[in-house]
Residue, then its C-alpha position, 0 to 999 in steps of 0.5 A: x430847932x422844929x421838925x418841918x416834915x416826917x417819915x416813920x414806920x416800922x417793919x418787921x419779919x412774919x412767915x405766911x403760907x398760901x392760904x393768907x396770900x389768897x387772903x391779901x389779894x381780897x383784903x389788902x391793895x396789890x401794889x402797881x407801878x404806873x408805866x411812867x414810875x416804872x420807866x423812871x425806874x429802869x432808867x435809875x435802877x439796875x434790871x436785877x434789883x427791879x425785878x425783886x423789889x418791883x415784880x410781880x413774883x414777890x407781892x407787895x400789898x398795901x391798905x391805906x388806913x388812916x387810923x388814929x391811935x392813942x399809945x401808953x408810956x409806963x406813966x400812963x401818959x398819952x400820945x395821939x399818932x395816926x397809922x396812915x398805911x399798911x405795908x406786906x412785901x412778900x419773898x417766896x421761901x423755898x418750901x410753900x411760904x413766904x417771908x413777909x416783912x410788913x409795915x406800919x406807917x405812922x404820921x406822927x404830928x409833933x414838932x418837938x423832937x424830944x416828944x417826937x422821939x418819945x413817941x417813936x420809941x414806944x411805937x418800937x415796943x411789942x408790949x406799948x400800950x394802945x388804944x384804938x376805938x375806945x379798945x386797948x390792947x399791946x400794939x402786938x396784939x392790934x397788929x396780929x388782929x387786924x392785920x393777920x387774923x390773929x396769928x401769933x407773930x414774934x413766934x421764937x419757935x421758928x427761925x423767922x420769929x428769932x430774927x424779928x427780935x424782941x422790938x419793932x425795927x424802923x425807919x425814920x426820915x427828919x427834916x427840920x426847919x434850920x440846919x441841925x447841929x451836933x446831928x451825930x448826936x441825934x442820930x445814934x439816939x434815934x438810931x437806938x431809941x435813947x431819949x434826945x440829949x441823953x448823949x449831952x446830958x451824960x446819962x447813964x447809958x450815953x455810949x463811950x466815945x470808942x463805940x460811939x466812933x464805931x456806931x458812926x462808921x455806919x453814917x451816910x454823909x453826901x450831902x451838907x444839908x442831911x446825914x444817915x446812919x444805920x444800925x442792925x434793926x434802924x435807918x434813921x436820916x435827919x436834916x433840912x430841906x432834904x424831906x417835903x412830904x407835900x413835893x412828889x419827888x422828894x416823897x417818893x424818893x424816901x417813902x418808897x424808893x429809898x425805903x424799898x432798899x431798907x427792905x430788900x437788905x433786910x430781907x436778905x439779912x434775914x434769908x441768909x440768917x435763916x440758912x445759917x442756922x439750917x446749915x447744922x440740920x440739913x447741910x446739902x439742901x442750906x449748901x443748896x438754898x444758899x446759893x440760890x440766894x446768892x445768886x439770885x439776890x447778892x448785888x454789887x450796886x443795884x443802880x446807875x446813880x451813886x445815891x442809891x448805890x451809896x444808901x444800899x451800901x451803908x445798910x449792907x454794911x451795917x447789917x454785916x450781910x458780907x461776914x454772913x456771906x463769907x461764913x456761910x461760902x466757908x460752910x459751903x465750901x467745907x461740905x462741898x469738900x467733904x461731900x466730895x471725898x464721899x463720893x471719891x470713896x464710893x468710887x473707889x469702893x466700887x472700882x474695887x467690888x468691880x476689880x474682885x469680880x473681874x479677878x475671879x473670872x480670870x481663871x474662866x478667861x485663862x482656860x486655856x492655859x490649863x492645858x497649856x500647863x498641863x493640868x488635867x485636873x480642875x480640882x489641882x487647877x482651882x486649888x492653885x489659881x484661886x488662892x494665888x489671886x487672893x495672895x495678890x489682892x490681899x497684897x495689893x490692898x495692903x500696900x494701898x492701905x499702908x501707903x494711906x497711913x504713911 
C-alpha cells in the first residue's frame, strides 16, 4: 500500500494587531477569489458562510514559498520536506486585534506510510529541530522569524496562546494506490500522531477498545473509497481514488474549500473558549461578545450540498462546540437574570425615594385641612401630621419586608 497523493498542513493561532496587518499587506498576497470560483461558491455554499470565509472583512493572506527543509528526530536522523505555501487567516476581535490562524502547507514526497507518519509527526512539534539554508533552529523559531518578525508565538500569557496548546494542529489527506484495509486504525494513528501499526502491535499506549470506539464516533464515512476522522486538533482523510493533486477540482476541493471548513470550526472553537475564560472577569462584556459571536458564526448548515455539511458537522461535533455554546448560554442567562433582578431592585429603591418625597409634601398639599379641622397653630399641626406620615411609612415598609422574608 503506497501513498499516491497527499496534503499535509499544520495550523495554529496567534493574536495580531493592526500594525502587523499592515505589514502583511506589503509582504504577503491578499487571497482573491475569481468570478468563476465565486459563482461556484454561491451555487454550493450559503451566503452567511461565504461572508465569513471568503469576504474581504476577514483577511486571508498567502505566500508561495517552495523552501526545502531538513527536519531531525530525537536520534538525529533527518527527513526532507518542502514548505510549499504559507497562509494566514485573520478574524477581527472585539478590540483592535485579530485572531490569526496561520497554516504551513508541506509537500512530503514519500510513498511509505510509516515514514510519512513519522515525518508529519515531527512537523507538529514546536521543538522539532530543523535546518533551512544551512541554519538550524527549532520549528517554532523558524515560523516566528520567517513569518512574524520574531514575535513570540504560543504565548501562554494570553487566552489565545493557551488555547493553541503544546503542538501544532494538522489537516491531512492521503490517497493510496489501492483500497485501504484497517482504515479505522490508520485514521486513529494518523489523527493522534501515533506510529503506524501501534494498535495492531499492541503498543504500550495503544487505545482500549472502549476508547477506540468512542473516538470513532467522530468518523466521516460518506463513500466507500475514503473515510475521515476529526479530533480536537486534527482532521484526517484516507482513501483511494479520492484525491489527486493533478486534478484541479479534487485538489481545490480538499486543499482549499474543505480545508476552510476546518479553519472555520477551529476559529469558532477558539472564540467560544476565550469568551468562556473571560466570563469571570467581565460578565456583561462576555455576555455581549457571546451573543454577537452566536449571531454571526453559529450556522446550522453551510452548504446546499450534503458533503460540505457532513464535513462541517463532523468537525463541529468533535470539537464539542455545542457543549461550549450551551455552557455559555447558561452563564449568559444567569447573568441576565441577576442583571434584571438588580435593575428591578434599583427601580424599587427609586420608587421608594419618590414615595418618601411625595409623602413629605402631603402636608403642603392638604393645607386646607388645617383650616377645616380648626388647628391654627402650625407647630401643633406639623407635630400631628408628620409623625402620622412617618408611622404610616414605617408600617408599610415593615409589612413589605416581612412579606419578602416569608
